[in-house]
C-alpha positions as CSV (number, residue, x, y, z in Angstrom):
1,G,-30.9,-24.7,26.7
2,K,-30.4,-22.1,29.3
3,K,-32.8,-19.1,29.7
4,L,-31.3,-15.7,29.0
5,D,-32.6,-12.2,29.8
6,W,-30.6,-9.4,28.3
7,G,-32.8,-6.5,29.3
8,L,-35.6,-4.4,27.7
9,G,-37.9,-7.3,28.1
10,K,-35.9,-9.4,25.7
11,K,-35.7,-13.0,26.8
12,G,-34.9,-16.3,25.1
13,K,-33.3,-19.7,25.3
14,V,-29.8,-20.3,24.2
15,I,-29.7,-22.7,21.3
16,G,-26.1,-22.4,20.4
17,V,-22.8,-20.6,21.0
18,V,-20.3,-19.6,18.3
19,K,-16.7,-18.4,18.5
20,D,-16.0,-14.7,18.8
21,F,-15.9,-12.8,15.5
22,N,-15.5,-9.2,14.7
23,F,-18.8,-7.8,13.2
24,T,-17.5,-4.3,13.0
25,S,-14.3,-2.7,11.7
26,L,-10.9,-4.0,13.0
27,H,-10.6,-0.5,14.5
28,E,-12.8,-1.9,17.3
29,N,-12.4,-4.7,19.8
30,I,-14.7,-7.7,19.5
31,Q,-17.9,-6.8,21.4
32,P,-20.5,-9.1,23.0
33,L,-23.1,-10.2,20.5
34,I,-26.5,-11.9,20.9
35,I,-28.2,-13.1,17.7
36,H,-31.9,-13.6,18.3
37,I,-34.7,-14.7,16.2
38,Q,-38.0,-12.7,16.0
39,R,-40.2,-14.6,13.6
40,D,-42.7,-11.8,13.3
41,W,-40.2,-9.1,12.4
42,F,-37.0,-8.9,10.5
43,N,-34.9,-6.5,8.4
44,F,-32.7,-8.8,6.4
45,I,-32.4,-12.3,5.2
46,T,-28.9,-13.6,5.0
47,L,-28.3,-16.3,2.4
48,K,-25.3,-18.4,1.4
49,I,-25.3,-19.0,-2.4
50,K,-23.1,-20.8,-4.9
51,G,-20.9,-18.7,-7.1
52,D,-21.6,-20.6,-10.3
53,D,-24.2,-18.2,-11.8
54,I,-24.8,-15.3,-9.4
55,P,-27.0,-13.2,-11.8
56,K,-29.4,-16.1,-12.4
57,T,-29.5,-16.8,-8.6
58,I,-30.3,-13.2,-7.8
59,E,-33.0,-13.2,-10.5
60,Q,-34.6,-16.3,-9.0
61,L,-34.4,-14.7,-5.5
62,E,-36.1,-11.6,-6.7
63,E,-38.9,-13.6,-8.3
64,K,-39.5,-15.5,-5.1
65,W,-39.4,-12.3,-3.1
66,N,-41.9,-10.5,-5.3
67,S,-44.2,-13.6,-5.2
68,L,-44.6,-13.1,-1.5
69,N,-46.4,-9.8,-2.1
70,L,-44.3,-7.9,0.5
71,E,-44.4,-4.2,0.8
72,S,-40.6,-3.9,0.8
73,P,-38.9,-3.8,-2.6
74,F,-36.2,-6.4,-3.3
75,D,-32.8,-5.0,-2.4
76,Y,-29.6,-6.9,-1.8
77,S,-25.9,-6.6,-1.1
78,F,-23.0,-8.9,-0.8
79,L,-21.5,-9.4,2.7
80,D,-17.9,-9.1,1.5
81,A,-18.8,-5.7,-0.2
82,D,-20.4,-4.6,3.1
83,F,-17.3,-5.4,5.0
84,E,-15.1,-3.7,2.4
85,K,-17.0,-0.5,3.0
86,L,-15.7,-0.5,6.6
87,Y,-12.2,0.1,5.1
88,R,-13.1,2.5,2.3
89,A,-11.2,5.3,4.0
90,E,-8.0,3.1,4.2
91,Q,-8.4,2.2,0.6
92,Q,-8.7,5.8,-0.4
93,T,-5.7,6.7,1.7
94,Q,-3.7,3.9,0.1
95,S,-4.6,5.2,-3.4
96,I,-3.7,8.8,-2.6
97,I,-0.4,7.9,-0.9
98,G,0.5,5.5,-3.7
99,F,-0.1,8.2,-6.3
100,L,1.8,10.9,-4.4
101,A,4.7,8.5,-3.7
102,S,4.9,7.5,-7.4
103,L,4.8,11.2,-8.4
104,A,7.5,12.1,-5.8
105,I,9.8,9.3,-7.0
106,F,9.3,10.3,-10.7
107,I,10.1,14.0,-9.9
108,A,13.1,13.0,-7.8
109,C,14.4,10.8,-10.6
110,L,14.1,13.6,-13.1
111,G,16.0,15.9,-10.8
112,L,18.7,13.3,-10.2
113,F,18.9,12.6,-13.9
114,D,19.4,16.3,-14.8
115,L,21.8,16.8,-11.9
116,A,23.9,13.8,-13.0
117,A,24.0,15.1,-16.5
118,F,25.1,18.6,-15.3
119,M,27.8,17.1,-13.0
120,A,29.1,14.9,-15.8
121,E,29.3,17.9,-18.1
122,Q,31.2,19.9,-15.5
123,R,33.7,17.1,-14.9
124,T,34.2,16.2,-18.5
125,K,37.8,17.1,-18.7
126,E,38.5,15.4,-15.3
127,I,36.9,12.2,-16.6
128,G,39.1,12.5,-19.7
129,V,42.3,12.9,-17.7
130,R,41.4,10.0,-15.5
131,K,40.7,7.7,-18.5
132,V,44.0,8.7,-20.1
133,L,45.7,7.8,-16.8
134,G,44.1,4.4,-16.8
135,A,40.8,4.7,-14.9
136,D,38.2,2.2,-15.9
137,V,34.5,2.7,-16.6
138,L,33.4,1.2,-13.3
139,G,35.8,3.5,-11.3
140,I,34.5,6.6,-13.1
141,V,30.8,5.5,-12.6
142,G,31.6,5.0,-8.9
143,L,33.3,8.4,-8.7
144,L,30.3,10.2,-10.3
145,S,27.7,8.2,-8.3
146,K,29.3,8.5,-4.9
147,D,28.1,12.0,-4.0
148,F,24.6,11.3,-5.1
149,L,24.4,8.0,-3.1
150,T,25.7,9.8,-0.1
151,L,22.8,12.3,-0.3
152,V,20.3,9.5,-0.8
153,G,21.7,7.7,2.2
154,I,21.3,10.8,4.3
155,A,17.7,11.2,3.1
156,I,17.0,7.5,4.0
157,V,18.4,8.0,7.5
158,I,16.1,11.0,8.0
159,A,13.0,9.4,6.4
160,L,13.0,6.0,8.0
161,P,12.4,7.1,11.6
162,I,9.6,9.4,10.4
163,S,8.0,6.7,8.4
164,W,8.2,4.3,11.3
165,F,6.6,6.7,13.7
166,A,3.8,7.6,11.2
167,S,3.1,3.9,10.4
168,T,3.1,3.0,14.1
169,K,0.6,5.8,14.9
170,W,-1.7,4.7,12.1
171,L,-1.6,1.1,13.1
172,D,-2.4,2.1,16.7
173,S,-5.8,3.1,15.5
174,F,-6.6,-0.6,15.0
175,A,-7.6,-2.9,17.8
176,Y,-6.2,-5.8,15.7
177,R,-3.0,-5.0,13.8
178,T,0.1,-6.4,12.4
179,D,3.6,-5.6,13.7
180,L,6.2,-3.6,11.8
181,T,9.4,-5.4,11.2
182,W,12.8,-4.0,10.4
183,W,13.2,-5.6,7.0
184,I,10.3,-3.6,5.6
185,F,12.2,-0.4,6.2
186,A,15.5,-1.9,5.1
187,L,13.9,-3.1,1.9
188,A,12.5,0.4,1.3
189,G,15.9,1.9,1.7
190,I,17.5,-0.6,-0.6
191,V,14.9,0.1,-3.3
192,A,15.5,3.8,-2.9
193,I,19.2,3.4,-3.4
194,L,18.7,1.1,-6.4
195,I,16.3,3.6,-8.1
196,A,18.8,6.5,-7.5
197,L,21.7,4.4,-8.7
198,L,19.9,3.4,-11.9
199,T,18.9,7.0,-12.5
200,V,22.4,8.4,-12.0
201,S,24.3,5.5,-13.6
202,F,22.9,6.2,-17.1
203,Q,24.6,9.6,-17.3
204,S,27.7,8.3,-15.4
205,V,28.2,5.4,-17.9
206,K,27.6,7.7,-20.8
207,A,30.3,10.1,-19.5
208,A,32.7,7.2,-18.7
209,I,32.6,5.6,-22.1
210,A,33.0,8.9,-24.0
211,N,36.2,9.3,-26.0
212,P,38.7,11.2,-23.8
213,V,40.1,12.8,-27.0
214,N,36.9,14.8,-27.4
215,S,37.0,16.2,-23.8
216,L,40.7,17.1,-24.0
217,R,40.7,18.5,-27.5
218,N,40.9,22.1,-26.3
219,E,43.6,21.4,-23.7
């Protein structure tokens, strides 16, 4: 019921107060907002509709709009889609990073697979000797995988601080943001180790279960 004057000749009576809400992107802090009614002028009508039969509802709205003989053509958009546009850049960035990350993982797995095959071939006779002396499959797989996992571990140690710094800088561009927790990076490191282990273990197991007679035939 109080009178309010917010400048430029705009005055009115307060008929209600709502909780703060963000009407822009989450990159921005919540700003002061006055919603005022001008009965002789408007740009948009906001409607809340049921989701049962949206095409039919829109068709009825268009018929009603055209019956008013207004000069403006009937045009509409959905509020959730309008808000989604505020984060289109983030969605595009997510798609690009997801594609490049998947491509990098695939290429890295191919490299690991070929390198594991090469190392197994180079150490064929060593593997044969170890099996003759009683080494089991698990021990040989661990022997062949150890060097690769060490390199992967070094890569993780280098990559995690860089990814934490980049993620923090990106989140700092938002006024409202989530916090990064340690388990996210720990999970990423564990997944990377598992992917490398699965890639290498195929060739390692293949070499470990091979008949040592074949590898020692020429000795």
